[in-house]
C-alpha positions in Angstrom: -29.1 46.5 37.0 -27.5 46.0 40.3 -24.1 48.3 40.3 -23.4 48.5 43.2 -19.9 51.4 44.0 -17.8 49.5 46.7 -15.9 53.2 46.4 -16.7 56.1 44.8 -14.7 59.3 44.2 -15.5 63.3 44.5 -19.1 64.2 43.8 -20.1 65.7 40.8 -20.5 69.1 41.7 -17.4 69.2 43.5 -15.3 68.4 39.9 -17.4 71.2 38.2 -16.5 73.6 40.8 -12.8 72.4 40.4 -13.3 73.1 36.4 -14.7 76.2 36.8 -12.0 77.7 38.3 -9.6 76.4 36.0 -12.2 78.0 33.7 -11.9 81.5 34.8 -8.3 81.2 34.9 -6.9 80.3 31.8 -9.3 82.6 30.2 -7.9 85.8 31.7 -4.0 84.4 31.2 -5.0 83.8 27.6 -6.3 87.8 27.3 -2.9 88.5 28.8 -1.0 86.5 26.2 -3.2 88.3 23.5 -3.0 91.9 24.5 0.9 91.6 26.0 2.1 89.2 24.2 6.3 88.2 24.5 6.2 89.9 27.9 3.3 88.1 29.3 4.4 84.8 28.4 8.0 85.8 29.8 6.2 87.0 33.4 4.0 83.6 32.9 7.3 81.1 32.6 8.7 83.1 35.6 5.8 83.3 37.9 5.3 79.0 37.3 8.7 77.4 36.0 11.2 80.3 37.1 12.8 80.0 34.0 13.0 83.4 31.7 16.0 82.6 29.5 17.5 85.7 26.4 15.4 83.3 23.6 12.8 80.1 24.8 13.3 78.8 21.5 16.7 76.5 21.0 18.8 77.5 18.4 20.6 74.1 16.9 24.1 74.6 18.6 21.2 74.0 22.1 19.5 71.0 20.8 23.2 69.5 19.3 24.5 69.8 22.7 21.1 68.6 25.0 21.4 65.8 23.0 25.1 65.3 23.2 23.5 64.5 27.1 21.4 61.7 26.0 23.0 58.2 27.3 23.6 55.7 23.8 21.0 53.6 25.7 18.5 56.2 26.2 19.0 57.4 22.5 18.6 54.2 21.0 15.4 53.2 23.5 13.7 56.8 22.1 14.5 55.5 18.7 13.0 52.2 18.7 10.1 53.7 20.6 9.6 56.4 17.4 10.4 53.6 15.0 7.1 51.5 16.3 5.0 55.4 16.8 6.0 55.9 12.7 4.9 52.5 11.5 1.8 52.3 12.9 1.0 55.9 11.9 2.0 55.3 8.3 0.0 52.2 8.0 -2.7 54.7 9.5 -2.1 56.9 6.2 -1.6 54.5 4.1 -5.3 53.4 4.4 -6.2 57.0 3.6 -6.6 57.5 -0.1 -7.4 60.4 -2.3 -10.6 59.7 -4.9 -12.0 60.7 -7.7 -15.2 59.3 -9.2 -17.6 60.0 -11.9 -21.0 60.1 -10.5 -22.7 60.7 -13.8 -21.3 61.2 -17.5 -19.1 64.2 -17.4 -19.3 65.1 -13.7 -15.8 64.2 -11.7 -16.0 64.3 -7.9 -13.0 64.0 -5.5 -11.3 64.4 -2.4 -7.9 65.0 -1.5 -6.1 64.4 1.9 -4.2 68.0 2.7 -2.0 68.3 5.9 -2.7 71.3 8.3 0.1 73.3 7.3 1.6 74.5 11.1 0.9 72.7 14.4 1.8 73.4 17.9 2.9 70.3 19.6 2.4 70.6 23.1 4.8 68.0 25.5 4.3 67.8 28.9 6.9 67.6 31.4 6.7 69.8 34.7 6.8 67.3 36.9 7.6 64.3 34.7 9.6 64.5 31.7 7.1 63.3 29.4 9.3 62.5 26.4 7.1 59.9 24.8 4.7 62.5 24.1 6.6 64.4 22.1 6.6 60.7 19.7 2.8 60.8 19.5 2.7 64.3 18.2 6.0 65.3 16.7 6.4 62.4 14.9 3.2 61.6 13.9 2.4 65.2 12.3 6.0 64.4 10.6 4.5 61.2 9.0 1.6 63.4 7.8 3.8 65.4 6.2 2.9 68.8 8.0 5.6 71.4 6.7 6.0 73.6 10.0 6.1 71.6 13.0 6.2 73.8 16.4 7.4 71.8 19.6 7.1 73.7 23.2 8.1 71.7 26.6 8.3 73.0 30.0 11.6 72.8 31.6 12.2 70.6 33.9 13.9 70.9 36.9 14.7 74.8 35.6 16.6 73.6 32.6 15.3 71.8 29.2 14.7 68.3 29.4 17.7 66.5 27.2 15.6 63.4 26.4 12.3 65.8 25.8 14.6 67.8 23.5 16.0 64.9 21.7 12.4 62.9 20.6 11.6 66.4 19.8 14.3 67.1 17.6 14.4 63.3 15.8 10.6 63.3 15.8 10.7 66.3 13.1 10.2 69.4 15.0 10.8 72.2 13.4 10.6 74.9 15.9 11.4 73.8 20.0 10.5 76.0 22.7 11.0 75.5 26.2 7.6 76.8 27.2 5.2 75.1 29.5 1.3 75.1 30.5 -0.9 77.5 29.3 1.4 80.5 28.5 2.8 77.7 25.7 -0.5 76.7 23.9 -1.7 80.5 24.2 1.8 81.3 22.8 1.7 79.0 20.0 -2.3 79.7 18.8 -2.1 83.7 19.2 1.6 84.1 18.5 3.6 87.0 19.9 6.0 89.3 18.4 8.5 86.4 18.1 6.4 83.3 18.0 4.3 82.5 14.7 0.8 81.4 15.4 -0.4 77.9 14.3 -3.3 76.7 12.8 -4.1 73.5 14.9 -3.0 72.5 18.5 -2.1 69.0 19.7 -0.6 66.8 22.7 -1.9 66.2 26.1 -1.7 68.4 29.2 -2.9 69.2 32.8 -6.3 70.6 33.6 -5.3 74.4 32.4 -3.7 73.0 29.4 -6.7 71.4 28.2 -8.9 74.5 28.9 -6.6 76.4 27.4 -6.9 74.4 24.4 -10.6 74.3 24.5 -11.0 78.0 24.9 -8.8 78.6 21.6 -10.6 76.0 19.8 -12.0 78.1 16.9 -9.3 80.3 16.6 -7.3 77.2 15.4 -8.2 73.9 15.3 -7.1 71.0 18.3 -7.0 67.5 18.5 -9.4 66.2 21.0 -10.1 67.6 24.5 -6.8 65.3 26.3 -7.2 66.1 29.9 -5.6 64.3 32.9 -5.0 60.8 32.8 -8.3 58.2 33.3 -7.8 55.0 33.2 -10.2 51.5 33.8 -9.9 47.9 34.6 -12.2 45.4 33.5 -11.6 42.5 35.1 -13.2 39.4 36.0 -11.7 36.2 38.3 -9.2 35.5 35.4 -6.8 37.8 36.8 -6.1 38.4 40.5 -6.2 41.6 42.7 -2.3 42.8 42.2 -2.6 43.3 38.5 -5.7 44.9 39.0 -4.2 47.4 41.6 -1.0 47.9 39.4 -2.9 48.8 36.4 -5.2 51.5 38.4 -2.1 53.0 40.6 0.2 53.3 37.6 -1.9 55.3 35.9 -3.3 57.9 39.0 0.2 58.6 39.7 -0.3 61.1 36.6 -1.4 63.8 38.6 -4.2 64.8 41.7 -6.7 64.3 39.8 -6.7 61.0 37.7 -9.6 59.6 37.7 -8.8 55.3 38.2 -11.7 52.6 38.0 -12.2 49.1 38.4 -15.2 47.5 36.6 -15.9 44.0 38.0 -18.5 40.9 38.5 -16.2 39.5 41.5 -17.1 41.1 44.5 -13.6 38.8 46.1 -11.7 40.9 43.5 -12.9 44.0 44.4 -12.1 43.5 47.9 -9.0 42.2 47.5 -7.9 44.9 45.1 -9.2 47.8 47.7 -6.1 46.1 50.3 -3.8 45.6 47.5 -4.5 49.7 46.3 -3.4 50.3 50.2 -0.6 47.7 50.4 1.0 49.3 46.9 0.5 52.9 48.5 3.0 52.2 51.4 6.0 51.2 49.0 4.9 53.4 46.0 7.9 56.1 45.4 5.0 57.9 44.0 2.6 57.4 46.6 1.7 60.8 47.4 0.1 61.8 44.1 -1.2 58.3 43.4 -2.9 58.5 46.5 -4.5 61.6 46.4 -5.8 60.8 42.9 -6.8 57.1 44.3 -8.5 59.2 47.3 -10.7 61.6 45.2 -10.8 60.0 41.5 -10.7 56.4 42.5 -13.6 54.2 42.0 -14.9 50.6 42.5 -17.8 49.5 40.6 -19.2 46.0 41.5 -21.5 44.5 38.4 -23.9 41.5 38.4 -23.1 40.3 34.8 -20.4 41.0 31.8 -23.4 42.9 29.6 -23.7 45.7 32.7 -19.5 45.8 33.2 -19.9 46.6 29.1 -23.0 49.5 30.1 -20.8 51.0 32.8 -17.6 51.0 30.7 -19.4 52.7 27.7 -21.2 55.0 30.3 -17.8 56.4 31.9 -16.4 56.3 28.3 -12.5 56.6 30.0 -9.2 57.4 28.0 -7.4 54.5 28.9 -9.6 51.6 29.0 -7.5 47.8 30.2 -9.6 44.4 29.9 -8.5 41.3 31.6 -11.5 38.9 31.2 -12.5 35.5 29.8 -14.0 37.7 27.0 -11.8 40.5 25.8 -12.7 40.0 22.4 -16.2 40.5 23.0 -15.7 43.7 24.7 -13.4 44.6 21.8 -16.4 43.8 19.3 -18.9 45.5 21.5 -17.1 48.4 23.4 -18.4 51.8 21.8 -17.0 55.0 24.1 -13.6 54.7 25.3 -10.0 56.7 24.0 -7.8 52.6 23.5 -8.2 49.5 24.2 -5.8 47.1 25.6 -6.8 43.5 25.4 -5.5 40.6 28.0 -3.3 40.6 30.8 0.0 40.3 29.1 -0.3 44.0 27.7 -0.8 47.0 29.9 -1.6 51.1 29.5 1.8 52.0 30.1 3.2 50.2 26.6 0.4 52.6 24.8 1.8 55.5 26.8 5.5 54.4 26.1 6.5 52.3 23.3 3.8 50.0 21.4 2.8 52.2 18.6 -0.1 53.3 19.2 -1.1 56.8 20.2 -1.6 58.0 24.1 -3.0 61.4 23.0 -6.4 60.2 23.7 -9.9 61.7 25.0 -11.0 62.4 28.1 -13.9 63.8 29.9 -16.4 61.7 28.2 -15.0 63.0 25.0 -14.7 59.3 23.6 -17.9 59.7 22.7 -17.9 61.2 19.8 -14.0 61.0 19.2 -11.0 58.5 19.0 -7.7 59.5 19.8 -4.8 61.7 18.2 -3.7 59.8 14.7 -2.0 60.6 11.3 -5.3 61.7 10.3 -5.9 64.0 12.5 -2.7 66.1 11.0 -4.8 65.8 7.5 -7.6 68.0 6.1 -10.0 66.1 3.7 -10.8 68.5 0.9 -13.4 68.0 -1.6 -13.6 69.3 -5.4 -16.1 68.9 -8.6 -15.3 69.3 -12.1 -18.2 69.1 -15.1 -16.0 67.7 -18.3 -19.0 68.1 -21.0 -21.8 70.1 -22.1 -24.3 67.3 -21.5 -23.4 67.1 -18.2 -23.2 70.8 -17.3 -27.2 71.5 -18.6 -28.3 68.1 -17.1 -26.7 69.0 -13.5 -27.7 72.5 -14.2 -31.3 72.0 -14.8 -31.9 70.4 -11.6 -30.0 72.4 -9.7 -32.0 75.6 -11.2 -35.2 74.0 -10.0 -34.1 73.2 -6.5 -32.6 76.4 -6.0 -36.2 78.1 -6.8 -37.5 75.7 -4.6 -35.4 77.2 -1.7 -36.3 80.4 -2.7 -32.6 81.2 -4.1 -32.8 83.1 -7.2 -29.2 84.0 -7.8 -28.2 80.8 -6.9 -30.9 79.5 -9.8 -29.3 82.0 -12.0 -25.2 79.8 -11.6 -27.1 77.4 -13.3 -29.2 79.2 -15.4 -26.4 80.5 -17.4 -25.0 77.2 -17.8 -28.0 75.5 -19.3 -28.5 78.4 -21.8 -24.5 78.2 -23.0 -24.2 74.6 -22.7 -27.2 73.0 -23.3 -27.5 73.5 -27.0 -31.2 72.5 -27.1 -30.6 69.2 -25.5 -31.9 70.0 -22.3 -34.9 71.3 -22.2 -34.5 74.9 -19.4 -35.9 74.0 -16.3 -36.6 70.8 -17.3 -34.6 67.4 -16.4 -33.1 64.9 -18.2 -34.6 61.6 -18.5 
């Protein structure tokens, strides 16, 4: 393989060093929340957001007042986006069936899909008010029929953001807290004097939020590792540099550590995209953030063939993958590691982020190798059950069970089976022998 990097980001060692610093800060902060509860949460909110209201939870009247500040057009747009998200989430939910089968005469096995009983939905919003994140977590949890949906978002410029609060409320949140960062996910997962803990945390966030979720996993469930945004553009000469540069910088503006990677088999497109990025950074209003991200985390990978492009893409396992080639469906058929695919020049990652209906909470840091993104199924637990309806079935399965328990040396286990063979066998199934 002749893969050439025309631009590289920060070395892996430096990225690991950054991660280690984040881990240490998060560990200390979560310990403070666990030992000092509301007092720690209040201090953290004052320190990082300069925000310390009498109560971090919004009352119904406060929610109503904030929603009244949202313009009719913005409210209509929020409702349209939520309708698309709900529609797709409901179609996904409808694909998940409870089952019950008779595997042997008189032996019934089944499973039920049961909603997680409480979730904490984190909606980022310190730098940009992430209205869409409320649809993705809160509305999707609502489709799954989660009975207690808690939502938290940081203040925006010192106050709750009306559009984000409206999206949370319309999405179906039962409790809304104006809290950000580690203090928000820590309070929801650990619980404080005034916040009951949840069973699961979901939603994207910065490196600190993602690491807090990672450290809290086990105490609570999490959706997935959803850290700083990543984007990849897979392109050939069917598109131009302006399109590629726009799609790369459109995601790089998320934060200072948002990887953006171009994978192409065209040297011409690669070099022209590098030049176009420089041009756009002169005029993009969010250029300060996007430029830092591009400098430290931007990459351009030149490949010889589509097969090499596929191999590079699967190895990187990017969160968002924009495919603009003469064989988009070939990538759909063959790619195995990614968050979500955006196929063809007519669509783009922003569609998925804001409105089209697929979920934008997606795996980062190569987590796409073992999980997909947030979806209605993440809020459901598949629980199995069994029933034995006849004496014959109890005796037959019991005989097999007894011998297999003894094979492992579990005498007590075997006796659980033996007592059923004795009680229900009625002489039809010889003790210690399988039925033919």
